[in-house]
C-alpha positions in Angstrom: 19.7 41.2 -2.5 22.7 42.6 -1.0 25.6 41.3 0.3 24.9 42.8 3.7 21.0 41.5 3.3 22.3 38.1 2.6 24.6 37.3 5.3 21.8 38.5 8.1 19.4 36.1 6.1 22.1 33.3 6.9 22.6 34.4 10.1 18.9 34.7 11.1 18.8 30.7 9.5 21.5 29.4 11.2 20.2 30.7 14.7 16.1 29.6 13.5 17.9 26.5 13.2 19.4 26.0 16.0 16.0 27.1 18.2 14.3 24.5 16.1 17.0 22.0 17.5 16.5 23.2 21.4 12.7 22.8 20.6 12.8 19.7 19.3 15.0 17.9 22.6 13.2 19.9 25.0 9.9 19.2 24.1 10.7 15.5 25.0 10.3 16.5 28.5 6.7 17.1 27.5 5.9 13.2 26.3 6.4 14.5 22.6 9.1 12.8 20.7 12.6 14.3 20.4 13.3 14.9 16.2 16.8 14.7 16.1 16.6 15.7 11.7 20.8 15.8 12.1 20.7 12.2 13.2 18.1 10.7 10.4 20.1 12.6 8.1 23.1 10.8 9.0 21.2 7.8 9.2 19.7 8.8 5.9 23.1 9.2 4.1 24.0 6.1 5.4 21.3 3.5 4.2 23.6 2.7 1.2 26.8 2.7 2.3 28.7 0.1 3.6 30.6 0.8 6.4 28.5 4.3 7.9 31.2 6.6 6.2 28.8 10.0 7.4 29.3 10.9 10.7 26.8 13.7 12.8 28.5 15.9 12.1 27.4 15.5 8.2 23.7 15.4 9.3 24.1 18.2 11.3 25.9 20.1 8.3 22.8 19.3 5.9 20.6 20.2 8.4 21.4 23.7 9.1 21.7 24.2 5.4 18.5 23.4 4.8 17.7 26.0 7.7 19.8 28.3 6.1 18.0 27.8 2.4 14.5 27.7 4.1 15.2 31.7 5.7 16.7 32.8 2.1 13.3 31.6 0.2 11.7 33.3 2.9 13.4 37.1 2.4 13.4 36.1 -1.6 9.5 34.8 -2.0 7.8 34.6 0.8 8.7 38.4 3.1 6.7 40.8 0.8 3.4 38.6 -0.1 2.8 37.4 4.1 1.8 39.5 6.7 4.3 42.5 7.9 3.0 41.4 11.4 6.3 38.9 12.1 4.7 37.3 15.1 1.7 36.3 13.0 4.4 35.3 9.4 6.5 33.7 11.7 3.4 31.2 12.8 2.4 30.7 8.8 5.4 30.1 7.9 6.4 27.7 10.4 3.3 26.2 9.1 4.2 25.9 5.7 7.0 24.3 6.3 5.2 21.9 8.6 2.6 20.8 6.1 5.5 20.4 3.4 7.7 18.3 5.5 5.2 16.2 6.3 3.7 16.0 3.1 6.7 15.2 1.0 10.0 15.6 2.6 9.6 13.2 5.1 8.1 10.6 3.4 10.4 10.7 0.3 13.6 10.9 2.4 11.9 8.3 5.1 11.2 6.1 1.8 15.1 6.5 0.7 16.1 5.1 3.6 14.4 2.4 3.6 12.0 3.0 6.9 8.7 4.6 5.7 7.3 7.1 7.4 4.1 8.1 5.5 2.2 11.0 4.9 2.0 12.9 7.8 3.8 10.8 9.7 1.3 8.3 9.4 3.6 4.8 9.5 5.4 5.9 12.6 4.6 4.9 16.3 2.8 7.3 17.8 2.3 10.0 14.3 -0.3 12.7 16.2 2.6 13.3 18.5 5.2 13.2 15.9 3.2 15.8 14.1 2.3 18.0 16.4 6.7 17.6 17.7 7.0 18.6 14.0 4.3 21.5 14.0 5.8 22.4 17.0 9.5 22.6 16.0 8.7 24.6 12.7 6.5 27.4 14.1 9.3 27.7 16.4 11.5 28.0 13.6 9.8 30.4 12.1 8.6 32.8 14.9 12.7 32.8 15.7 13.5 33.4 12.0 11.3 36.8 12.0 12.4 38.1 15.0 16.3 37.8 13.9 15.4 38.9 10.9 13.1 41.7 12.3 16.2 42.7 14.8 18.2 42.3 11.8 16.5 45.0 10.0 16.1 42.5 6.9 13.3 43.8 4.8 11.9 42.5 1.6 13.4 44.4 -1.7 11.3 45.2 -4.4 
């Protein structure tokens, strides 16, 4: 991966993560839960520490780093494997992320923080709504990421 491709992908990942955050906050107006990933991560970090040393800034830094890593993973591993149409690929990637988040990441992260969500959020107070909210956020991420990568001219490298 060239330096130019790397930085264009990083910027695309930051933008897509921001879009995902905005979708989360706006979907509260549609009756879906607002999922503040930065806050959740901050609470997870502070769970084992007295005096809560981590602030919301650290939760958001971690959240945006994961967004960038997901963008880099897409470019390195999936871009050449998914359809060339950026809309379809964005939706597929968002669904893949949502499945992994609901099946593996959220259950393990919430369990480590002492408040288990369960697989696909089954132990939350409204599992279907949380599942739909997460899916909406991740599809928005995938859509925004692929739009940014298309605009930035990031192409799959052989």
